[in-house]
Structures are given as C-alpha cells and as structure tokens.
C-alpha positions as CSV (number, residue, x, y, z in Angstrom):
1,R,25.7,0.6,-10.6
2,L,22.3,-0.1,-12.0
3,F,21.0,0.4,-15.5
4,W,17.2,0.3,-15.8
5,L,15.8,0.1,-19.3
6,T,12.1,1.0,-19.6
7,G,9.8,1.6,-22.5
8,V,6.4,0.8,-24.0
9,P,5.6,-2.8,-24.9
10,G,7.1,-3.8,-28.2
11,A,9.9,-1.1,-28.1
12,G,12.6,-3.8,-28.1
13,K,13.7,-3.8,-24.5
14,S,14.0,-7.6,-24.4
15,S,16.0,-7.6,-27.7
16,I,18.4,-5.1,-26.1
17,G,18.7,-7.1,-22.9
18,T,19.4,-10.3,-24.9
19,S,22.0,-8.5,-27.0
20,I,23.7,-7.0,-23.9
21,A,23.7,-10.4,-22.1
22,R,25.2,-12.1,-25.2
23,T,27.9,-9.5,-25.6
24,F,28.9,-9.5,-22.0
25,D,28.8,-13.3,-21.8
26,D,31.3,-13.4,-24.6
27,K,33.6,-11.2,-22.6
28,N,33.0,-13.3,-19.4
29,F,31.4,-10.4,-17.5
30,L,27.9,-11.9,-17.4
31,R,27.4,-13.6,-14.1
32,A,23.7,-14.2,-14.1
33,Q,20.5,-13.6,-16.2
34,F,16.8,-14.0,-15.6
35,F,14.5,-13.6,-18.6
36,I,10.8,-13.6,-17.8
37,S,8.4,-14.9,-20.4
38,R,4.6,-15.5,-20.2
39,S,5.2,-18.6,-22.5
40,H,7.4,-20.1,-19.7
41,P,5.3,-20.1,-16.5
42,S,8.2,-21.1,-14.3
43,T,9.9,-17.7,-15.1
44,T,6.8,-15.7,-14.1
45,D,7.0,-16.8,-10.5
46,P,8.6,-14.0,-8.5
47,N,9.9,-16.5,-5.9
48,R,12.3,-17.8,-8.5
49,I,14.2,-14.6,-9.4
50,F,16.7,-14.3,-6.5
51,P,17.3,-18.0,-6.0
52,S,17.9,-18.5,-9.7
53,I,20.4,-15.6,-9.8
54,A,22.1,-16.8,-6.6
55,H,22.5,-20.2,-8.1
56,Q,24.1,-18.7,-11.3
57,L,26.4,-16.5,-9.1
58,A,27.5,-19.5,-7.1
59,K,28.5,-21.4,-10.2
60,S,31.0,-18.6,-11.0
61,D,32.3,-17.6,-7.6
62,R,33.3,-19.7,-4.6
63,K,32.7,-16.8,-2.2
64,A,29.1,-16.6,-3.4
65,T,28.6,-20.3,-2.8
66,D,29.9,-19.8,0.8
67,I,27.5,-16.8,1.4
68,I,24.5,-18.7,0.0
69,N,25.2,-21.8,2.0
70,S,25.6,-19.8,5.2
71,A,22.4,-17.9,4.6
72,L,20.4,-21.0,3.8
73,E,21.8,-22.9,6.8
74,K,20.5,-20.0,9.1
75,Q,17.2,-19.5,7.2
76,K,16.1,-22.3,4.8
77,S,12.9,-20.4,3.9
78,L,15.0,-17.9,1.9
79,A,14.8,-20.2,-1.0
80,N,11.0,-20.3,-1.1
81,N,9.4,-16.8,-0.9
82,I,10.3,-13.5,-2.3
83,T,11.0,-11.1,0.6
84,N,13.2,-8.2,1.4
85,D,15.3,-10.6,3.4
86,Q,15.6,-12.9,0.3
87,A,16.7,-10.0,-1.9
88,E,19.2,-8.9,0.7
89,K,20.8,-12.3,1.4
90,L,20.6,-14.0,-2.0
91,F,21.3,-10.9,-4.2
92,V,22.6,-7.7,-2.6
93,R,25.1,-9.4,-0.3
94,L,26.3,-11.7,-3.1
95,I,26.8,-8.8,-5.6
96,S,28.6,-6.8,-2.9
97,A,30.9,-9.7,-2.0
98,I,31.7,-10.6,-5.6
99,S,32.4,-7.0,-6.4
100,K,34.8,-6.7,-3.5
101,S,36.7,-9.8,-4.4
102,H,36.9,-8.9,-8.1
103,L,37.6,-5.2,-8.0
104,S,39.0,-5.0,-11.5
105,D,36.3,-7.1,-13.1
106,Q,33.0,-5.9,-14.4
107,I,30.0,-8.0,-13.2
108,L,26.7,-8.0,-15.0
109,V,23.4,-9.4,-14.0
110,V,20.5,-9.0,-16.5
111,I,16.9,-9.3,-15.5
112,D,14.4,-8.8,-18.2
113,A,10.6,-8.3,-18.3
114,L,9.8,-7.7,-14.7
115,D,6.5,-6.3,-15.8
116,E,5.5,-9.9,-16.8
117,I,5.9,-11.3,-13.2
118,E,2.7,-12.8,-11.7
119,G,1.2,-10.4,-9.1
C-alpha cells in the first residue's frame, strides 16, 4: 500500500508526515523515515534515500539485513548511486520480505519532501 500526500508549498505536508511518523513510531510500526531538508544538504542527495532506508530497515529486521548483505556482496555499487536497481534491491525487495515475514504487522516508511531533492 502506498499513501502519497501532495499539496502546495506551506500546506503542512511535512507537519503531517512528522505527526504520522511520531504516532506510528510510538506504536512500533515505523520502520524507516527519510526527511529531506534544504537546510541539511546531506538529506538532499538522492543517492542517500534508499541506502538510508535500507539501513533503518536492517536495524529492525534480521531478514532485511541478510537481503542487504547479499545484494551488496553481489553489487557493491548499489550503495553509491540511485538507480532502478538500487530501488529494487534496497527498498522494494526489503519491504516485500519484511511484509511476508510479519503478515500481521503494519509496516510504515515515511519519506518527506521529495520535491526538495537535488536534480
């Protein structure tokens, strides 16, 4: 499932995303979050999104750790550049595996302010 929140600048999307992340973190459903901010240049690098989320997912799930390690052993460059391959192996496969191993759990990943990514 995917929930995509859009709106004009200043509409409160980031506040809503922060509130959702906080609420679900308190319920142990939040698995990863990536908040992009122009005032923190490291967050505006698109190459950091999927590796950062993968790292957070690995901290909460052993199966995710195994999938990441296997993917990086086969293709070390996955950690460096945003590509469809990186998205597939460090995000889509992880979410799928975690979902299958935690069928009764809700899993939330929050990504905020994609419109502020460089390039």
